[in-house]
C-alpha positions in Angstrom: -15.0 -3.7 -49.5 -11.5 -4.3 -51.3 -11.3 -7.3 -53.4 -10.4 -10.6 -51.7 -7.2 -10.8 -53.7 -5.7 -8.1 -51.9 -5.8 -9.7 -48.6 -3.7 -11.8 -46.5 -4.5 -15.3 -45.8 -6.1 -14.5 -42.6 -8.4 -11.8 -44.0 -9.5 -14.1 -46.5 -10.3 -16.6 -44.0 -12.3 -14.0 -42.0 -14.1 -12.9 -45.2 -15.2 -16.5 -46.2 -16.6 -17.0 -42.5 -18.1 -13.5 -42.4 -20.0 -14.4 -45.8 -21.8 -17.2 -44.1 -23.0 -14.7 -41.2 -23.9 -11.5 -42.8 -26.7 -10.5 -40.3 -24.4 -11.1 -37.0 -21.4 -9.5 -35.5 -18.5 -12.1 -36.1 -16.4 -12.2 -33.1 -13.1 -13.6 -34.6 -10.5 -15.0 -32.1 -7.1 -13.7 -32.4 -5.0 -14.6 -29.3 -6.5 -13.2 -26.3 -8.9 -11.0 -28.4 -12.1 -11.1 -30.3 -11.5 -8.9 -33.2 -14.3 -7.5 -35.7 -13.3 -5.7 -39.0 -15.3 -3.3 -41.7 -18.6 -2.5 -40.9 -18.9 -5.1 -37.8 -15.9 -2.8 -36.6 -17.6 0.5 -37.0 -21.0 -0.6 -35.6 -19.7 -2.4 -32.6 -17.3 0.6 -31.5 -20.1 2.9 -31.3 -22.5 0.3 -29.7 -19.9 -1.0 -27.3 -17.9 2.1 -26.8 -14.6 0.6 -27.5 -11.9 2.2 -29.6 -12.0 1.9 -33.3 -8.5 1.3 -35.1 -7.5 -0.1 -38.4 -5.4 -3.0 -39.7 -2.8 -2.1 -42.5 -2.9 1.8 -41.4 -0.3 2.6 -44.0 -2.2 1.1 -46.8 -4.4 3.1 -49.4 -7.6 1.5 -47.7 -7.0 0.6 -44.1 -9.5 -1.9 -42.6 -11.5 -0.8 -39.7 -10.9 -2.9 -36.8 -11.9 -3.2 -32.9 -11.8 -5.9 -30.5 -12.7 -7.0 -27.0 -10.7 -9.2 -24.7 -11.7 -13.0 -24.6 -12.2 -13.1 -20.9 -14.5 -10.1 -20.9 -16.2 -10.9 -23.9 -19.5 -12.2 -22.1 -20.5 -8.6 -21.1 -20.0 -7.4 -24.7 -21.9 -9.9 -26.2 -24.8 -9.4 -23.6 -24.9 -5.7 -24.5 -25.4 -6.6 -28.4 -27.9 -9.0 -27.7 -29.9 -6.6 -25.5 -30.0 -4.3 -28.4 -31.3 -6.8 -30.9 -28.4 -8.2 -32.6 -26.9 -11.7 -33.1 -23.1 -12.6 -32.1 -21.3 -15.3 -34.1 -18.4 -16.6 -32.1 -15.5 -17.8 -34.3 -12.7 -19.8 -32.6 -9.4 -21.6 -33.2 -10.5 -25.7 -33.8 -7.2 -27.0 -34.2 -3.8 -26.8 -32.2 -1.6 -24.1 -33.5 1.5 -26.1 -32.6 0.4 -28.7 -35.2 -1.4 -26.7 -37.8 0.1 -26.4 -41.3 -0.4 -22.9 -42.6 -3.2 -20.9 -41.2 -5.1 -22.1 -38.1 -8.4 -23.3 -38.9 -11.4 -21.4 -37.3 -14.8 -22.0 -37.2 -18.1 -20.3 -35.8 -18.8 -22.4 -33.0 -22.0 -21.0 -31.8 -24.5 -18.2 -33.1 -26.0 -16.4 -30.2 -29.5 -14.6 -30.8 -32.0 -12.9 -28.7 -34.0 -16.2 -28.6 -31.1 -18.3 -27.8 -29.4 -16.8 -25.0 -28.3 -19.4 -22.1 -26.4 -17.2 -19.7 -26.7 -13.6 -19.9 -27.0 -10.7 -17.4 -30.2 -9.5 -19.2 -31.7 -13.2 -18.7 -33.8 -12.7 -15.4 -34.4 -15.6 -13.1 -38.1 -15.4 -13.0 -38.6 -14.9 -16.8 -38.7 -17.4 -19.7 -36.8 -16.5 -22.9 -38.8 -18.0 -25.7 -37.8 -18.7 -29.2 -40.8 -19.0 -31.6 -41.3 -20.4 -35.0 -44.2 -19.9 -37.3 -45.4 -22.0 -40.2 -48.6 -21.5 -42.2 -50.4 -23.3 -45.0 -52.4 -20.5 -46.0 -55.6 -21.4 -43.9 -54.0 -21.4 -40.6 -50.9 -21.1 -38.6 -48.9 -23.4 -36.3 -46.7 -21.8 -33.7 -43.9 -23.5 -31.9 -41.9 -22.3 -28.9 -38.8 -23.5 -26.8 -36.9 -21.9 -24.1 -33.4 -23.2 -24.5 -32.6 -22.4 -20.7 -35.0 -24.5 -19.5 -35.9 -27.1 -22.5 -39.3 -26.4 -22.6 -40.9 -27.2 -26.0 -44.4 -26.6 -27.1 -46.7 -26.1 -30.2 -50.0 -25.1 -31.2 -52.5 -24.3 -34.1 -54.1 -20.9 -34.6 -57.0 -20.1 -36.8 -56.1 -16.6 -37.8 -53.1 -14.1 -37.6 -54.4 -11.9 -34.7 -54.3 -15.1 -32.8 -50.7 -15.5 -33.7 -50.0 -11.8 -32.6 -51.6 -12.6 -29.1 -49.7 -15.8 -28.5 -46.5 -13.8 -29.5 -47.4 -11.0 -27.2 -48.2 -13.5 -24.4 -44.8 -15.3 -24.7 -43.0 -12.0 -24.8 -40.9 -13.7 -27.5 -37.7 -11.7 -28.7 -37.1 -13.6 -32.0 -39.6 -15.3 -34.4 -38.1 -17.9 -37.2 -39.8 -18.3 -40.4 -39.1 -19.7 -44.0 -37.9 -16.9 -46.0 -41.2 -17.1 -48.2 -43.4 -16.3 -45.1 -45.8 -13.3 -45.8 -43.7 -9.9 -45.9 -46.5 -7.8 -44.6 -47.1 -10.0 -41.8 -43.4 -10.1 -40.9 -43.7 -6.2 -40.8 -46.6 -6.3 -38.4 -44.7 -8.9 -36.0 -41.5 -6.4 -36.0 -43.4 -3.4 -35.6 -46.3 -4.1 -33.3 -44.2 -6.7 -30.7 -40.5 -5.4 -31.6 -39.4 -8.8 -32.5 -36.3 -10.0 -34.6 -37.4 -12.0 -37.6 -35.0 -14.9 -38.4 -34.8 -17.5 -41.1 -34.7 -21.1 -41.8 -35.4 -23.0 -44.8 -34.0 -26.5 -44.2 -36.0 -29.2 -44.2 -33.8 -32.2 -42.5 -35.4 -34.6 -40.3 -32.8 -36.3 -38.0 -33.3 -38.9 -35.0 -33.4 -36.2 -32.6 -36.5 -34.4 -34.5 -38.1 -37.6 -34.8 -37.7 -38.3 -31.0 -39.0 -34.9 -29.8 -42.0 -34.7 -32.3 -42.8 -38.2 -31.6 -46.4 -37.0 -29.6 -47.3 -34.5 -32.5 -49.5 -35.9 -35.4 -50.5 -32.6 -37.4 -48.2 -31.9 -40.3 -48.4 -28.3 -40.0 -47.3 -28.4 -36.4 -44.5 -30.7 -37.4 -43.5 -28.0 -39.8 -43.3 -25.3 -37.2 -41.1 -27.5 -34.9 -38.8 -28.3 -38.0 -38.2 -24.8 -38.3 -37.5 -24.1 -34.8 -35.3 -27.2 -34.1 -33.4 -26.8 -37.4 -32.7 -23.2 -36.3 -31.4 -24.5 -32.8 -29.2 -27.0 -34.3 -27.6 -24.3 -36.9 -27.1 -21.7 -34.1 -26.1 -23.7 -31.3 -24.0 -26.3 -33.1 -24.4 -28.9 -30.2 -26.6 -31.9 -29.0 -29.6 -30.0 -27.0 -30.4 -33.3 -24.9 -32.2 -31.4 -22.2 -35.0 -30.4 -24.8 -38.1 -32.0 -23.8 -40.6 -33.9 -26.0 -42.8 -31.5 -27.9 -46.1 -30.9 -26.2 -49.1 -29.9 -27.9 -51.6 -27.2 -26.3 -54.8 -25.4 -27.5 -55.4 -21.9 -26.6 -59.1 -22.8 -26.3 -58.2 -25.0 -23.2 -57.4 -21.7 -21.3 -58.9 -18.6 -20.4 -58.5 -16.5 -23.4 -57.4 -12.9 -23.0 -56.0 -10.8 -26.2 -52.9 -8.7 -25.6 -55.0 -5.6 -25.4 -56.9 -7.1 -22.3 -53.8 -8.4 -20.7 -52.4 -4.9 -21.0 -55.6 -3.0 -19.7 -55.8 -5.3 -16.8 -51.9 -5.1 -15.9 -51.6 -8.6 -15.3 -47.7 -8.8 -15.6 -46.6 -5.4 -16.8 -47.7 -1.9 -15.7 -49.1 0.4 -18.5 -47.4 3.4 -17.1 -43.7 2.0 -16.9 -43.9 -1.6 -18.2 -42.6 -2.7 -14.9 -43.6 -5.5 -12.6 -44.6 -3.1 -9.8 -48.5 -2.3 -9.6 -49.4 -5.6 -11.5 -51.3 -8.6 -10.6 -47.6 -10.5 -10.8 -46.3 -8.2 -8.1 -49.2 -9.0 -5.9 -49.2 -12.7 -6.1 -45.3 -13.3 -6.4 -44.2 -14.8 -3.1 -42.4 -17.8 -4.7 -39.1 -18.8 -3.3 -37.5 -20.2 -6.3 -36.9 -19.1 -9.9 -38.7 -21.7 -11.6 -41.5 -21.0 -9.3 -41.6 -17.5 -10.4 -41.8 -18.5 -14.1 -44.5 -20.9 -13.4 -46.6 -18.2 -11.8 -46.3 -16.0 -14.7 -47.4 -18.9 -17.0 -50.3 -19.5 -14.8 -51.3 -15.9 -14.9 -51.2 -15.9 -18.8 -53.2 -19.0 -19.1 -55.9 -19.4 -16.5 -57.8 -22.8 -16.4 -61.2 -23.5 -17.5 -61.7 -26.9 -16.2 -63.6 -27.0 -13.0 -62.0 -30.1 -11.6 -58.3 -28.7 -12.4 -59.3 -25.4 -10.8 -60.8 -27.1 -7.6 -57.8 -29.4 -7.4 -55.4 -26.2 -7.1 -57.9 -24.6 -4.4 -57.9 -27.7 -2.3 -54.0 -27.7 -2.2 -54.0 -23.9 -1.5 -56.7 -24.7 1.3 -54.4 -27.5 2.6 -51.4 -25.1 2.7 -53.5 -22.4 4.8 -54.4 -25.1 7.0 -51.0 -25.8 8.1 -49.3 -22.6 8.9 -46.3 -23.9 10.6 -45.3 -26.6 8.2 -45.9 -24.3 5.5 -43.3 -22.0 7.1 -41.0 -25.0 7.1 -41.7 -25.6 3.4 -40.9 -22.0 2.3 -37.4 -22.3 4.2 -36.8 -25.5 2.3 -37.8 -23.9 -0.8 -35.4 -21.1 -0.4 -32.4 -23.5 -0.7 -33.7 -24.8 -3.8 -31.7 -23.3 -7.0 -33.0 -23.2 -10.5 -33.1 -27.0 -11.3 -34.6 -26.2 -14.8 -31.9 -24.1 -15.8 -29.2 -26.1 -14.2 -30.2 -29.1 -16.0 -29.8 -27.0 -19.2 -26.6 -26.0 -18.5 -25.6 -29.6 -17.9 -26.7 -30.6 -21.4 -25.5 -27.4 -23.1 -22.2 -28.0 -21.8 -21.3 -24.7 -20.0 -21.9 -25.8 -16.3 -19.1 -25.4 -14.0 -18.2 -27.0 -10.4 -20.2 -24.3 -8.3 -23.6 -25.0 -10.5 -23.0 -28.8 -9.6 -22.6 -27.9 -6.1 -26.0 -25.9 -6.6 -27.6 -28.8 -8.1 -26.6 -31.1 -5.1 -27.7 -28.5 -2.7 -31.0 -28.4 -4.2 -31.5 -32.0 -4.5 -30.9 -32.5 -0.8 -33.9 -30.4 0.2 -36.2 -32.9 -1.5 -36.4 -35.5 1.2 -37.3 -32.5 3.4 -40.0 -31.3 1.2 -41.3 -35.0 1.1 -41.1 -35.0 4.9 -42.8 -31.6 5.1 -45.6 -32.1 2.8 -46.4 -35.8 4.1 -47.1 -34.3 7.5 -49.6 -31.9 5.9 -51.2 -34.3 3.3 -54.9 -34.9 3.7 -55.0 -36.6 0.3 -54.7 -33.6 -2.0 -50.9 -34.0 -2.1 -50.7 -37.7 -3.1 -49.8 -37.0 -6.9 -47.2 -34.3 -5.8 -45.6 -36.5 -3.3 -45.2 -39.3 -5.9 -43.5 -36.8 -8.3 -40.8 -35.4 -5.7 -38.0 -37.6 -7.0 -34.6 -37.0 -5.0 -32.6 -38.2 -7.8 -30.2 -39.5 -5.3 -27.8 -41.1 -7.8 -26.8 -37.6 -8.8 -26.3 -36.3 -5.4 -24.0 -39.3 -4.5 -21.9 -38.6 -7.7 -21.6 -34.8 -7.2 -20.9 -35.6 -3.4 -18.1 -37.9 -4.0 -16.5 -36.0 -6.9 -16.9 -32.2 -6.6 -15.1 -30.0 -3.9 -17.6 -27.9 -2.0 -15.5 -24.6 -2.8 -14.8 -25.2 -6.4 -13.9 -22.4 -8.5 -15.7 -20.9 -11.3 -13.3 -22.1 -13.9 -13.2 -25.6 -14.9 -9.7 -25.9 -16.4 -7.7 -24.4 -13.5 -7.8 -27.1 -11.2 -9.4 -27.3 -7.5 -12.8 -28.9 -8.9 -12.5 -32.4 -8.1 -12.1 -33.6 -4.5 -9.1 -35.5 -3.1 -9.7 -39.0 -2.8 -11.9 -39.2 -5.8 -9.2 -40.5 -8.2 -6.0 -42.3 -7.4 -3.9 -40.9 -10.2 -4.9 -37.4 -9.6 -4.1 -37.9 -6.1 -0.5 -38.9 -7.3 -0.1 -35.8 -8.8 -1.2 -33.8 -6.3 0.9 -35.5 -3.7 4.1 -34.9 -6.3 3.0 -31.3 -6.4 2.5 -30.7 -2.9 5.9 -32.6 -1.8 7.7 -31.0 -4.4 6.7 -27.5 -3.3 7.7 -28.6 0.3 10.9 -29.8 -1.0 11.5 -26.2 -2.6 11.0 -24.9 0.7 13.3 -27.2 2.4 16.0 -26.6 -0.2 16.0 -22.9 0.4 16.2 -23.2 3.9 19.2 -25.7 3.7 20.8 -23.6 1.1 20.9 -20.6 3.4 22.1 -22.4 6.1 25.0 -24.0 4.1 25.9 -20.7 2.2 25.3 -18.4 5.4 23.3 -16.1 3.0 20.1 -15.2 4.7 18.4 -13.4 1.7 19.0 -16.6 -0.6 15.6 -17.4 -2.1 14.2 -20.1 -4.3 11.7 -18.9 -6.9 9.8 -19.6 -10.2 9.0 -18.0 -13.3 7.2 -19.3 -16.5 10.2 -18.8 -18.7 13.0 -20.1 -16.6 11.4 -22.4 -14.3 12.7 -22.8 -10.8 15.9 -20.9 -9.6 18.3 -19.8 -6.7 18.5 -16.0 -6.4 21.3 -14.3 -4.8 22.0 -10.6 -4.6 25.1 -9.3 -6.2 26.2 -7.7 -2.9 26.4 -11.6 -1.4 28.1 -13.1 -4.3 31.1 -12.8 -2.6 30.0 -15.1 0.1 29.4 -17.8 -2.6 32.1 -20.1 -3.4 33.0 -20.3 -7.3 31.3 -23.2 -9.0 28.6 -24.0 -6.0 25.7 -23.4 -8.5 25.3 -23.3 -12.3 24.6 -19.6 -13.5 21.4 -19.4 -15.2 20.4 -15.6 -15.5 22.0 -12.1 -14.7 19.8 -9.4 -13.2 20.5 -5.9 -12.5 21.0 -6.5 -8.7 21.2 -10.4 -8.4 22.2 -13.6 -10.1 20.2 -16.5 -10.6 21.3 -20.2 -10.5 20.4 -24.0 -10.9 21.4 -27.1 -9.7 20.9 -30.6 -11.2 18.7 -31.7 -8.2 16.3 -28.5 -8.6 15.9 -28.9 -12.3 14.9 -32.7 -11.6 12.4 -31.7 -9.1 11.0 -28.9 -11.3 10.5 -31.5 -14.0 8.3 -33.5 -11.5 6.5 -30.6 -10.3 5.5 -29.1 -13.6 4.8 -32.3 -15.1 2.3 -32.9 -12.1 0.7 -29.7 -12.5 0.1 -30.1 -16.1 -1.3 -33.6 -16.0 -3.2 -32.9 -12.8 -5.1 -30.3 -14.6 -5.8 -32.2 -17.8 -7.0 -35.3 -15.7 -8.9 -33.0 -13.5 -10.9 -31.4 -16.7 -11.6 -34.7 -18.0 -13.0 -36.1 -14.6 -15.2 -33.1 -14.5 -16.5 -33.8 -18.1 -17.0 -37.6 -17.0 -19.1 -36.4 -13.8 -21.2 -33.9 -16.1 -21.9 -36.9 -18.5 -23.1 -38.9 -15.5 -25.4 -36.0 -14.6 -26.5 -35.6 -18.0 -28.3 -39.0 -18.1 -30.7 -37.7 -15.3 -32.1 -34.6 -16.9 -35.3 -35.9 -17.5 -35.7 -36.9 -14.1 -34.5 -33.2 -12.8 -36.7 -31.5 -15.2 -39.7 -33.2 -14.0 -38.6 -32.8 -10.3 -38.1 -28.8 -11.2 -41.8 -28.7 -12.6 -43.2 -30.4 -9.5 -41.3 -28.1 -7.2 -42.2 -25.0 -9.1 -45.8 -26.0 -8.9 -45.7 -26.5 -4.8 -43.9 -23.0 -4.9 -46.5 -21.4 -6.8 -49.6 -22.9 -4.5 -47.6 -21.8 -1.3 -47.4 -18.4 -2.9 -51.3 -18.3 -3.5 -51.8 -19.5 0.4 -49.2 -16.8 1.5 -51.2 -14.2 -0.6 -54.6 -15.6 0.4 -53.9 -15.4 4.1 -52.1 -11.9 4.1 -54.8 -10.2 2.4 -57.8 -12.0 3.6 -58.9 -13.8 0.5 -61.8 -16.4 0.4 -62.2 -19.5 -1.5 -64.7 -19.0 -4.3 -67.3 -21.5 -5.3 -66.9 -22.3 -9.2 -69.7 -23.3 -11.6 -69.7 -24.3 -14.9 -73.8 -24.7 -15.2 -75.1 -21.6 -13.8 -74.9 -18.2 -15.5 -74.2 -16.3 -12.0 -71.8 -13.9 -10.5 -72.0 -13.4 -6.9 -69.0 -11.4 -5.7 -69.6 -10.0 -2.2 -67.6 -7.2 -0.8 -65.2 -7.7 -3.7 -61.9 -5.6 -3.7 -59.2 -4.8 -6.7 -56.4 -6.7 -5.1 -53.6 -4.4 -6.3 -55.2 -1.0 -5.3 -56.0 -2.6 -2.2 -52.4 -3.6 -1.6 -51.4 0.1 -2.6 -54.0 1.9 -0.5 -54.0 -0.4 2.5 -57.0 -2.4 3.3 -58.4 0.4 5.7 -58.6 2.8 2.8 -60.0 0.5 0.3 -64.0 0.8 -0.1 -65.3 -2.8 -1.2 -68.0 -3.4 -3.6 -70.3 -6.3 -4.5 -70.9 -7.5 -8.2 -74.3 -9.6 -8.4 -75.6 -10.9 -11.5 -78.1 -13.7 -11.5 -79.3 -15.8 -14.3 -81.8 -13.1 -15.5 -79.2 -10.4 -15.6 -76.5 -10.4 -18.2 -75.5 -6.5 -18.3 -74.8 -3.9 -15.6 -75.0 -0.4 -16.8 -72.6 1.8 -14.6 -73.1 5.5 -14.5 -71.4 8.2 -12.1 -68.8 10.8 -12.3 -65.2 10.3 -13.4 -62.6 9.4 -11.0 -65.4 8.0 -8.6 -64.2 4.3 -9.4 -66.2 2.7 -12.2 -62.9 1.4 -14.1 -61.7 0.2 -10.9 -65.0 -1.6 -10.0 -64.7 -3.2 -13.7 -61.2 -4.4 -13.3 -61.7 -5.7 -9.9 -64.4 -8.3 -11.2 -61.7 -9.3 -14.3 -59.0 -9.7 -11.8 -61.0 -11.8 -9.4 -62.2 -14.0 -12.2 -58.5 -14.6 -13.3 -57.3 -15.3 -9.9 -60.2 -17.7 -9.3 -59.5 -19.5 -12.3 -55.7 -19.9 -11.7 -56.6 -22.0 -8.7 -55.9 -19.0 -6.3 -58.2 -17.5 -3.5 -60.1 -14.1 -4.1 -60.6 -10.8 -2.7 -64.1 -10.7 -1.3 -66.1 -11.7 1.8 -67.9 -14.4 -0.5 -67.8 -15.4 -4.1 -69.5 -17.8 -6.5 -68.5 -17.5 -10.0 -69.2 -18.7 -13.4 -66.1 -20.2 -15.1 -65.6 -17.9 -18.1 -64.2 -18.7 -21.5 -62.9 -15.2 -22.7 -62.4 -11.7 -21.2 -62.9 -8.8 -23.5 -61.9 -5.5 -22.3 -62.1 -2.0 -23.5 -60.7 0.2 -20.6 -58.9 3.3 -21.2 -57.8 5.2 -24.5 -55.0 4.2 -26.9 -53.7 4.9 -30.3 -52.1 2.4 -32.4 -49.8 5.0 -34.2 -47.8 2.1 -35.9 -50.8 1.0 -37.7 -52.3 4.5 -38.2 -55.3 3.7 -35.9 -56.9 6.5 -33.8 -58.3 6.1 -30.5 -61.8 5.6 -31.7 -60.8 3.0 -34.5 -58.9 1.0 -31.9 -62.0 1.1 -29.6 -64.1 0.0 -32.2 -61.9 -2.9 -33.4 -61.5 -4.2 -29.8 -65.3 -3.7 -29.3 -65.8 -5.6 -32.4 -63.4 -8.6 -31.1 -65.9 -9.1 -28.2 -69.1 -8.9 -30.5 -67.8 -11.4 -32.9 -66.4 -14.0 -30.5 -68.1 -13.4 -27.4 -70.3 -16.4 -25.9 -72.8 -16.4 -23.0 -69.8 -17.7 -21.0 -67.6 -14.7 -21.7 -67.1 -11.6 -19.7 -67.2 -8.2 -21.3 -66.0 -4.8 -19.7 -66.5 -1.8 -21.9 -65.7 1.5 -20.4 -66.9 4.7 -22.1 -67.7 3.0 -25.5 -68.4 5.9 -28.1 -66.5 8.6 -26.5 -64.1 8.8 -29.3 -66.4 10.5 -31.9 -69.3 12.8 -31.9 -71.7 12.8 -29.0 -74.7 11.8 -31.0 -72.6 9.1 -33.2 -71.2 7.9 -29.7 -74.3 7.7 -27.9 -76.0 5.9 -31.1 -73.2 3.5 -31.2 -73.1 2.8 -27.5 -77.0 1.9 -27.4 -76.7 -0.2 -30.5 -73.6 -2.2 -28.9 -75.7 -2.7 -25.6 -78.8 -4.1 -27.7 -76.3 -6.3 -29.8 -74.7 -7.9 -26.9 -78.3 -8.4 -25.1 -79.9 -9.9 -28.3 -77.0 -11.9 -29.9 -74.1 -12.4 -27.5 -75.7 -12.9 -24.0 -72.2 -12.5 -22.5 -72.0 -11.2 -18.7 -71.2 -7.4 -19.5 -70.1 -4.4 -17.3 -70.7 -1.3 -19.5 -70.0 2.3 -17.9 -71.0 5.3 -19.7 -71.6 9.1 -19.2 -74.5 8.8 -21.7 -77.2 9.1 -19.0 -79.9 8.9 -21.9 -79.0 5.1 -22.2 -80.3 4.5 -18.5 -83.5 4.2 -19.9 -82.9 1.1 -21.8 -83.3 -0.7 -18.4 -87.0 -0.5 -19.2 -86.9 -2.1 -22.5 -84.0 -4.7 -21.9 -84.9 -7.0 -19.2 -81.3 -8.4 -18.7 -79.9 -5.0 -18.0 -79.8 -3.4 -14.7 -78.6 0.2 -13.8 -76.1 0.9 -11.2 -74.1 3.8 -10.3 -71.0 5.1 -8.3 -72.5 7.3 -5.2 -71.2 10.8 -5.0 -72.7 13.8 -2.8 -72.5 17.8 -3.3 -71.9 19.6 -0.1 -71.4 23.2 -0.6 -70.7 23.1 -4.3 -68.0 20.6 -3.7 -68.3 16.8 -4.7 -67.4 13.9 -2.5 -66.9 10.3 -4.0 -68.1 7.6 -2.0 -66.5 5.1 -4.3 -69.4 2.8 -3.6 -71.8 1.2 -6.0 -75.5 1.8 -5.6 -78.5 0.5 -7.6 -80.5 2.6 -10.0 -78.8 5.5 -12.5 -76.6 8.4 -11.3 -78.4 11.7 -11.0 -75.6 13.7 -12.6 -72.2 13.2 -13.8 -70.4 16.0 -12.0 -67.9 16.5 -14.7 -67.3 20.3 -14.0 -66.8 19.4 -10.4 -63.9 17.1 -11.5 -62.5 19.7 -13.8 -62.5 22.0 -10.6 -60.6 19.3 -8.7 -58.1 19.2 -11.4 -57.3 22.8 -11.1 -58.9 24.3 -14.3 -59.2 28.2 -14.2 -62.3 29.6 -12.3 -63.2 31.8 -15.4 -63.3 28.6 -17.5 -65.3 26.6 -14.9 -67.9 29.6 -14.6 -68.3 29.6 -18.6 -68.9 25.8 -18.4 -71.7 26.3 -15.7 -73.3 28.8 -17.9 -73.3 26.6 -20.9 -74.5 23.4 -19.0 -77.2 25.6 -17.6 -78.4 26.6 -20.8 -78.3 23.1 -22.2 -80.2 21.6 -19.3 -83.0 24.3 -19.5 -83.5 24.2 -23.2 -82.9 20.4 -23.3 -81.0 20.9 -26.6 -77.8 19.9 -28.2 -74.3 21.7 -28.5 -75.0 25.4 -28.8 -72.1 26.0 -31.0 -73.3 28.4 -33.6 -76.7 28.8 -32.2 -78.2 32.0 -30.7 -80.0 31.5 -27.4 -81.4 34.4 -25.4 -80.3 33.1 -22.2 -76.9 32.4 -23.3 -76.6 35.9 -24.8 -77.8 37.4 -21.4 -75.3 35.3 -19.6 -72.6 36.1 -21.9 -73.5 40.0 -21.7 -73.3 39.5 -17.7 -70.1 38.0 -17.9 -68.5 40.7 -20.2 -69.9 43.4 -18.2 -68.4 41.8 -15.0 -65.3 41.2 -16.7 -64.9 44.8 -17.9 -65.5 45.9 -14.5 -62.8 43.7 -13.1 -60.3 44.7 -15.7 -61.2 48.5 -14.7 -59.9 48.2 -11.2 -56.3 48.0 -12.6 -56.7 51.1 -14.3 -54.7 52.2 -17.6 -52.0 49.6 -18.5 -48.4 50.7 -18.1 -46.1 50.8 -21.1 -44.1 47.5 -19.8 -47.8 45.9 -19.3 -48.8 47.1 -22.8 -45.6 45.4 -24.2 -46.4 42.4 -22.6 -49.8 42.2 -24.0 -48.5 42.9 -27.5 -46.0 39.9 -27.1 -48.7 37.9 -26.2 -50.7 38.7 -29.3 -47.8 38.1 -31.6 -46.6 34.9 -30.2 -48.1 31.6 -31.4 -47.7 29.5 -28.3 -49.5 26.6 -30.0 -46.2 26.0 -32.0 -43.9 26.2 -28.9 -42.5 23.2 -27.0 -43.4 23.2 -23.2 -40.0 24.3 -22.4 -39.9 27.2 -25.0 -43.6 28.4 -23.6 -42.1 28.3 -19.9 -39.1 30.4 -21.1 -41.3 32.8 -22.8 -43.4 33.2 -19.6 -40.6 33.8 -17.5 -39.3 36.5 -19.8 -42.8 38.5 -19.9 -42.6 38.0 -15.7 -39.3 39.6 -15.7 -40.5 42.6 -18.0 -43.3 43.1 -15.6 -41.3 43.1 -12.7 -38.6 45.7 -14.1 
């Protein structure tokens, strides 16, 4: 980069500001554009697809430059943020008319992925969390905030894996740490979670920090909050009055699921496409408000473990189910409630407009209806909710009096404040309206006086008001009638003293009117700002009502039942249970329900049966039912009694962790170890095909040892599915283990899956039948059957490299049959021989699928010719 001494004062100013924001795109305001220079310009032109030009084009070292219009900047900023960049907004901070020399400029806001307040990528039903981490070498403190809603929470975590789980659960896009935070752990966060890492080393504690952290006693938690709040102050450069007092939470107070289990169970994101469809969130989301949608996701992420709280939610859901018509009225009222949390945040942040305030008033006007409806259906369970539904009538009255119903988006262009709200503003508006009426009358009078029907009175910003007469009509105008102002190609423009006087009155009224109206709007905003705390509490209550009506709607729609919860009995009694998401996709008529029954004496079900028969679905169905129940929702079954679990561990499906260089089997063992080390008698473990990632005997030995360890040391309720039929004999030696299998029948060589769980072990695995359903070649299937027969007859291990008479005989019979079949085609033609040679010479394993298809197509064409 050229030396500073070679630059103009403006570029000197730019470089000085840019030096403070090296990790961000600097949007430098010049007139109606935000300009970028040097590397910012080169990168931004590629990402935003805008034209790259240069400053000082004739110089030896022209400066790369690009820009975006000020009025359209939001879209460009959103694009950069979505791609994981930061944007520093640099504005003029003094009036150019009064400035001496260079107009002073400063960065007024640093927008980052974790601090977005208003963007197209900010989904209404998703939180946008900024997270901070601190550590003392023994444990970690994690603090997070959603700048759009004001939510502020913190917790202590015992190890780094817990940190990863929390960051994954929060789906945070940006993590703030001290610059000396361990680099290896920073890299893990970036790689595994695709998070931006930002830094803050300030140690200042101001009055705001003291207020927000007054309920937090632990020093390490205060450290993480300090990092978080300092970073927000530095980046946003304004008071954040909507931030709520920090709330401490403990992950052990909720049902724990690690990020692997969350992903396996597809709670909020589908494994296949990372979309909402096909997830439990997709099933449950019948919420009517944005804040209800966000709270629903939080409840899915953090199911309860306290029986009293679970049952309290269940009672409210039951109440809502019992009052169908009132619930319909409730839903209608909720649909008219806008996002109170984010509206309150916009008020405090200073980017609220007139339409936002009208939405706020509309939302608050629904609160009396909500109170009336809930009072009609209250049997005692809704008392607490009713006391928390605060209409905040002071805000309604203020907005009703001040803000126009059809207020524009812009707050500086007028039309926001109602007539009759402020006397002086009304006088200005009267002058504007009367002045414009006078102008219209003047035009009519002058046409009458001069007889020139095309005479018009117009206005432009340069010359103000004028009388315009075409040149063809100038002969009809007596000399000296008007004062000449401007000559055009086809017309002359004139002015009169009266017109000039009226122009001054009108323009002065317009300017003063807009300035006064803007100040009045700011005053209204400040009044509303005083009620942010009450608005946020109201939003939380309405969100909870919305989630529970969603539970009631889903429970009614899909015939869920209220489960009995126990924290004293080690039992699971799920009668005719269903996988709620699969049932929604297939339809209730097609889904085969299955029961899960485990009394105090049974802690493990060993599940055998063929692939595709429904073992994994059966296991997931239990986990989802437990999560639904501990959220306070009803469950998909005809009857349910469930132990309140503290943790769910899953190992379902195969997955590599390529970033960490870990194979499927390593990931499998690590996930199994989590359950073995941290499981308790109140935990639920779901292990699907443990041991399949290694050699048969290795896998079988590990599977048996894991089963025995769980039975002898962990005592958790466990569903363990396997293809190792040899393990079913463990029922004879482990009294708490019970064999069950998924039913299948074989008819005329075809397998039919019953998808029904039955007692006892499966008689065979039907693996070759499944392969046949998948369409594998008949030749391959015949060979597989031959090998399987040999293994079963000789009761021996893999026959690779071994000589067995039965196998040799089968092999010879197969080759003879193969030779006979080939002989039917006779001698190969020249073309066919060429194709065979081409096949022999080509290494298809080094070809891409597309290349293989093209090669096959060429061979086919050769045979046709």
